[in-house]
N, C-alpha and C positions, 0 to 999 in steps of 0.2 A: 799328425802330419809332420813332415820334415821341417827343419828350420827354413822358413820362407825368406829370410833375409838374404839368402844366396840365389834367389830366383829373380831374374830380371823381369821388369814389367812387360806386359803385353802391349804391343803397339798395333793399332788398328789400320795402319797404312800398308800392311803386308799384302802380297798379291792374292793370297787365299781369302782374306777379308774382303778385298775388292771384288773377287769372283763371287763370293757369297752375297754381296750387296748388288750384284749385277752390273758393276762398273767396268768389268773386263769380261769378254766372252770366254766361254769354255765349252768343250764338248761334254755335256752332262749325260750320264748314264742312268742315274738313279737319284732320287731325293725324297726325303720325308721330313717330318718336323725336326729331326735331330741331326741328320747328316746329308751331305751331298757327295756323290761319287762322280768323278770326272776322268777323262782320259788325260794322262800326263803328256804335255806338249813336247817334252824331251825324253821320250821313252827309252828305257834301257833294253826293252824287247817289245815286239808287237803285242798289244794288249795290256800294257802297263797302265794301271788304274790308281787313282788317288782317292782315298776316303777321308773326307774333311768334316769334322763336327761343326755344326753351326755355332755352338756356344764358344765364345772367345776363350782361348787359353794358349799360352805360349807353346806348351808341349805336355808330355805325360806328367812332368813333375808338378805342374800347377793345375792340372785338369780335375774336374769333378769326377769321382769314381763312377757315378751314374752315367755321365756322358761317355766315359771310356767303355763301359759295358754296352751301351747302345751302339756305339761306333763299331765295336768288335763283332757284334751280330751282323752288321753290314759288311765288314771286312770278310767274314766267313762266306756270306752270300756272294760277294764279288770273287773271292778265291774259287769257289765252286764254278761260277760262270766263266771266268777266264780260262780255267783248266779245261773245261769242256769246249769252249769256243775256239781255242787254239790247239786242241788235242795235245796239251802239254803233259810232260812227264811228272811235273810237280809245280808247286807255286811258292814263290818267295814272298814273304811278308816282312816289311821293314818299317821301323819308326825310329827317328833320331831325336836326341835331346841335347841341345846346346851345341855350339860350334865344334867343341873338341870331339863330339860324337858324330859330326858330319851334318848337323842341321843347318840349312841355309835359308829356309822360310820359317819364320817364328810364329806359326799357328799350327796347333796340333794336327797332324795328318799321318795317314798310313799308306805305304806303297804296297800294291798287290801286283806281282809280276809273274806271268806264266814262264815256266822254265822247261827247257828241252835238254836232254842229255847231250853232252859234247858241244853245246852252243854257248859261248861266253856272253855275258851281259855287256852291252855297250856302256860307255861312261855316260853318266847323266848329263854331262855338259857337251856332248858331241853335236848338238844342234837341234833345232826345232823340227818336228815332223810336219809334213804337208797336212793341212787341215782336212783334205779329202781322204787321206789315209786314216787319220784319226776317226773321221765319221764312219768309214767302212769298218774299222775295227770295233767301234762302238756298236754298230748294227749287229756284228757277229756276237758280241757279248749279250746284247739285249735279248737275243733269241733264247738265252739260257737263264734269264732272270724270272 
């Protein structure tokens, strides 16, 4: 494994740790013993999903490879479901590691975003989506899970 002296410690007060513990509500799509998939509250496109491993790690750099493998299987499942649910032309999967790479929540997570030709993604910080819209989008996705 890479030199771990350059990896910051995991802090369990991040928003995803709080969601996993049930301290903060989220629109959950899927969960098993290893991961939870939720609707992103600041979606870059309708159907933007987050896949969050239950096991604590800051990001890909300090995650257990077994956890990554189990998460990726769910990322694939979510990608197939959001592509079908939103009749998308493609699916964008993203994962950021440390601030220089754009990471803002320091718990490993994967973005799964349906994409349509000629439609740009919104900025992630453009505002929170209406919870009713998130629930409707979640229902669309669940039909394909």
